[in-house]
C-alpha positions in Angstrom: 210.7 -281.2 -45.1 210.5 -279.0 -42.0 208.2 -276.6 -43.8 206.0 -279.4 -45.0 205.7 -280.9 -41.5 204.7 -277.5 -40.1 202.1 -277.0 -42.8 200.7 -280.5 -42.2 200.5 -279.8 -38.4 198.8 -276.5 -39.0 196.3 -278.2 -41.2 195.5 -280.8 -38.5 195.1 -278.1 -35.9 192.8 -276.0 -38.1 190.7 -279.1 -38.9 190.4 -280.1 -35.3 189.4 -276.6 -34.2 186.9 -276.1 -37.0 185.2 -279.6 -36.7 182.8 -278.6 -33.9 181.5 -275.8 -36.1 179.8 -278.3 -38.3 176.6 -279.4 -36.6 175.4 -283.0 -36.8 172.1 -284.2 -38.2 169.3 -283.0 -35.9 167.4 -285.7 -34.1 164.6 -285.7 -31.5 164.2 -287.9 -28.4 161.4 -290.5 -28.9 158.2 -289.9 -26.9 158.3 -293.5 -25.7 161.8 -294.8 -25.3 161.9 -298.6 -25.2 164.1 -301.5 -26.3 163.3 -305.2 -26.8 166.6 -307.0 -26.2 168.4 -305.2 -23.4 170.7 -303.4 -25.9 169.8 -299.7 -26.0 170.7 -298.2 -29.3 170.6 -294.7 -30.8 167.7 -295.9 -32.9 165.8 -296.8 -29.8 166.3 -293.4 -28.3 166.0 -291.0 -31.2 163.8 -290.3 -34.3 165.9 -289.4 -37.3 168.8 -291.8 -36.8 169.4 -294.1 -39.7 172.0 -296.5 -41.2 174.6 -298.2 -39.0 174.3 -295.5 -36.3 170.8 -296.7 -35.5 172.2 -299.9 -34.2 175.0 -298.3 -32.2 174.6 -299.5 -28.6 174.9 -296.7 -26.0 173.8 -298.6 -22.8 172.4 -301.9 -21.6 169.2 -302.6 -19.7 169.5 -305.3 -17.0 165.9 -305.1 -15.6 162.5 -303.8 -16.7 163.9 -300.3 -17.0 167.2 -298.4 -17.4 167.9 -294.9 -16.4 170.4 -293.1 -18.6 172.3 -289.8 -18.1 171.0 -287.4 -20.7 174.4 -285.7 -21.1 176.2 -289.0 -21.8 173.5 -289.9 -24.4 173.9 -286.5 -26.0 177.6 -287.1 -26.3 177.1 -290.6 -27.8 174.8 -289.1 -30.4 177.3 -286.3 -31.3 180.1 -288.9 -31.8 177.9 -290.6 -34.3 177.2 -287.4 -36.2 173.8 -286.5 -34.7 172.8 -283.4 -32.8 170.2 -283.6 -29.9 169.8 -280.1 -28.6 167.9 -281.3 -25.4 165.9 -278.0 -25.4 163.7 -279.2 -22.5 166.7 -279.8 -20.3 166.1 -283.5 -19.7 168.5 -284.8 -17.1 167.7 -288.5 -17.2 166.1 -290.8 -19.8 164.1 -293.8 -18.7 164.2 -296.7 -21.2 161.5 -299.4 -20.6 161.3 -302.9 -21.9 159.3 -303.0 -25.1 157.5 -305.8 -26.8 159.3 -307.7 -29.6 157.2 -307.2 -32.7 158.9 -309.9 -34.8 161.9 -307.9 -35.9 160.1 -304.7 -36.8 162.4 -301.7 -36.5 162.1 -299.2 -33.7 161.1 -296.6 -36.3 158.3 -298.8 -37.6 157.1 -299.4 -34.1 157.0 -295.7 -33.5 155.1 -295.1 -36.7 152.6 -297.8 -35.8 152.0 -296.4 -32.4 151.5 -293.0 -33.8 148.9 -294.4 -36.2 146.7 -295.7 -33.4 143.6 -293.7 -32.6 144.3 -291.0 -30.1 148.0 -291.9 -29.7 149.5 -288.5 -30.6 147.4 -286.7 -28.0 147.9 -289.4 -25.4 151.7 -288.9 -25.2 152.2 -286.7 -22.2 155.0 -285.7 -19.9 154.8 -287.6 -16.6 156.7 -287.6 -13.4 158.4 -291.1 -12.9 160.6 -292.7 -10.3 164.3 -292.7 -11.3 165.0 -295.6 -8.9 163.0 -298.2 -7.0 161.9 -297.2 -3.4 161.2 -299.4 -0.5 158.3 -298.8 1.9 159.0 -295.9 4.2 161.8 -294.4 2.1 161.7 -290.7 1.6 161.3 -289.4 -1.9 164.2 -287.0 -2.8 164.5 -284.7 -5.8 167.0 -287.0 -7.5 164.5 -289.9 -7.2 162.2 -288.2 -9.8 162.5 -287.6 -13.5 160.1 -286.2 -16.1 159.5 -288.7 -19.0 157.1 -289.1 -21.9 154.5 -291.8 -21.5 151.3 -292.9 -23.3 149.2 -291.6 -20.4 149.4 -290.3 -16.8 147.7 -291.7 -13.7 144.6 -289.9 -12.6 146.3 -288.7 -9.4 149.6 -287.8 -11.2 151.1 -284.7 -9.5 151.7 -281.6 -11.6 154.7 -280.5 -9.5 157.5 -282.6 -8.1 157.2 -280.7 -4.8 153.9 -282.5 -4.1 155.8 -285.8 -3.4 159.4 -284.6 -2.5 159.8 -285.3 1.2 157.0 -287.7 1.4 157.4 -291.4 2.3 156.6 -294.4 0.1 153.5 -296.3 1.2 154.4 -299.4 -0.8 157.3 -300.6 -2.9 157.7 -298.3 -5.9 159.3 -299.5 -9.1 161.9 -297.6 -11.1 160.4 -296.1 -14.2 156.8 -296.2 -12.9 154.7 -293.1 -13.1 154.2 -291.2 -9.9 150.8 -291.1 -8.2 149.8 -289.2 -5.1 148.4 -292.4 -3.7 151.9 -293.9 -3.7 153.1 -291.6 -0.8 152.1 -290.2 2.5 153.5 -287.7 5.0 156.5 -289.4 6.7 155.9 -290.4 10.3 157.9 -288.3 12.8 156.7 -290.5 15.7 156.5 -294.3 15.7 154.6 -296.6 18.0 156.5 -297.1 21.3 158.6 -293.9 21.0 159.2 -292.0 24.2 158.3 -288.4 23.5 157.9 -285.0 25.1 154.4 -283.6 25.4 154.3 -279.8 25.6 151.4 -277.6 27.0 151.6 -273.9 26.4 148.9 -271.3 27.2 149.9 -267.7 27.7 152.7 -267.6 30.2 152.2 -271.2 31.3 154.5 -273.9 29.9 154.5 -277.5 31.0 156.2 -280.6 29.7 155.8 -284.3 30.5 157.1 -287.6 29.1 154.8 -290.0 27.3 154.9 -293.2 25.2 153.4 -293.1 21.8 150.6 -295.7 21.4 150.6 -295.2 17.6 152.6 -293.7 14.8 151.9 -290.2 13.5 153.0 -287.7 10.8 153.5 -284.1 11.8 150.1 -282.4 12.4 148.3 -285.7 13.1 146.4 -286.7 16.2 147.6 -289.8 18.0 147.3 -291.6 21.3 150.0 -291.2 23.9 150.3 -292.6 27.4 151.6 -290.6 30.3 154.6 -292.6 31.6 153.8 -291.6 35.2 150.0 -291.7 35.5 149.6 -294.3 32.7 146.6 -292.2 31.5 146.2 -292.2 27.7 145.5 -288.8 26.1 145.3 -287.4 22.6 148.1 -285.3 21.3 149.2 -283.7 18.0 152.6 -284.7 16.6 154.8 -281.6 16.1 158.1 -283.1 15.1 160.4 -286.1 15.9 159.9 -287.0 19.6 157.6 -284.0 20.2 153.9 -283.6 20.6 151.5 -280.8 21.8 148.3 -280.7 23.8 146.0 -277.8 24.6 145.8 -274.5 22.7 149.0 -275.2 20.7 147.5 -278.5 19.5 144.2 -276.8 18.5 146.1 -274.2 16.5 148.0 -276.9 14.6 144.8 -278.7 13.8 143.1 -275.5 12.7 145.7 -274.8 10.0 144.6 -275.5 6.5 147.6 -277.6 5.8 149.2 -280.1 8.2 152.6 -279.3 9.6 155.4 -281.0 7.7 159.1 -281.3 8.5 161.6 -281.9 5.7 163.5 -285.1 6.1 167.2 -284.5 6.4 
């Protein structure tokens, strides 16, 4: 009996260790990941999933979009016997609300979409917002994700660095494609701020206090009032609470790109 139990245990161990060696059925992430009822299934996410596994719910969508962790999705697929290699290194998957086409399966919806004129060439990789942003919020690297969409905005950035560190000009919705018109350089000086105005020329260095009459991003010209003389002058924003006049200001304006300070 003891020998039998040891042999059975050894068989179980060997089976457990050798199981990962058998790869699951390869699947690919859909170009346009959508669901119609708030229940996100493997069939909604992947091409190549069939049978009961296609209806396996891996997440729920409470609003217009849902952002899924790619690693968790990959694990769910593997547990169901499917292998998504994620060769592109996707970190997040945005699932959008899709139209209900009278019970047509997700696979049929994908096939129908692919049959539309120009559809295959229109599916492009687009930068999208991983969460909703309020006006004035700074865009951080974790707020962006690359997704597949039917098309890209005309002003879509090619590099995430073009919008990271910028401020939202209007409310931005999670899952929406990123456009350069959505953002602007963050203001380092706001209307009413008490700031220090610096003048430097050769060995001469002077400073005075002023009140900002308008907001400004780094490198922008704005009106500032001398708190002593009450005279309003034009200065160039340098950083939070700091502006420049004179040669230093002219140097800043002459640069090809405006000065930008990373938000911390």
